[in-house]
N, C-alpha and C positions, 0 to 999 in steps of 0.2 A: 235856662235862665231861672234863677230863684225868685221867689215872690217879692223879696225886698228890692231886688234889681228891677223887676217889672214895675213895682210901685214908683220907684225913682224915675224911671223912664216915662211913665204915665204922667207924673207930676210935671216933668219938663215939657211934655207935649200936650198939656191940658187944653190949650186953645184949639189945637188941631183936632183933638178928640171931641171937644165940644161942638166943633163945626160938623163933624161926621154925625154926631147924635142928632143934630138939627136937620139933617137931610130927610127926604121922604122915607128912605129905607130906615133911618134911625127912628123916625116917628112910628113906623109900622112895628118895628121890633120892640119899641117901648110899650106900645099897646099890648103886644103879645106877652111881654114880661109882666105887665101890670095885672094881667089875668091870673098869673101864677104867683103874685107877690107874697101872699101868706106862706105858701109852700117854700118859696125861695128864702124868705126871711127866716123861717124855721131851720132850713138847711144850713144857712150861713151861721146861725147861732149855735147849732149843734155840730157843725163841721161835717155835715153829711155830704161828702164829695160825690157819692153816687147820685143823689138827687140833683145836685148842681150840674153834674156831667149830663144827666138825662135832659135837663132843661136846655143846656147849650147844644147838645146833639140835636134836639128838636128844632132849635133855632137855625142851626146850620143846614137843616133839610129844606128850609125855605129860601127862595131866591134872595129876599131882602136880607135875611140873616147872614147868608153866605157872603153877600157883597159887603155888608157892614163889618163882619169879622175880618174879611180880607183887607179892607181899608185900614182897620185898626192894626192888623199885623204888619202892614206896610209901614205905617207910622212908627211902630215900635222898632222895626228893623232900621229905619232911617235914623231914629233917635239914638240907636245903639252904634251908629257909624258904620253899618254894614251895607 
């Protein structure tokens, strides 16, 4: 799936994604990401995919992050009609 298609699906499922982010797992992941906010912002601005991957790999190693990403993946699959 390319980035434009993913963005389109995310826009279609914004309410569902918003609900996931407001869960306990979502709140914990948000707190973790806020700790790395300056690094993430810099990585986004410069297109440093290595730094972004490292952050998401770290999140996936937590129970909360893995559940949250799994829920998002399921929503995206459902939105794509699969």
